[in-house]
C-alpha positions, 0 to 999 in steps of 0.5 A: 479522478478516483479521490473526486469520485469517493473511491478511496475509501474502498480497500478493494480500490485503494489496493488495485490503485497502490499495485498499479501505481508500483507497477508503473514505477510510481511508488510515490503515488502509491504511498500517497494513496496509502498514507490517504487511505489511512487519513481517510479511515480505511484500515489497510488489509493484508493485501494493502500491506502486500502491495505496498511491501511488494510495490517498494521491492520492485522499484528496487527500493529495499529499504523501503520495503523493510520499513513497510514491513517493520510498520505492519509488524508493529501493528500487530499484524503478521506476514502470510505467504505472500509477504 
């Protein structure tokens, strides 16, 4: 429904949805949205990376959390206190 509305290009909406899906234990949907926003040309910000990393961690997927952390660092971003 959000994708049909065009909100997938709004980084704040994407961040909220990534976090919401992760909180619901639906990390696959969070990952899908993370990938989709990048395909749409939306650059993830610190909040986006924190949401996807925390989502993996809170669903018990520590490997996924470390994978996304590594990807973030490879893209030249540095961790903040939240990360």
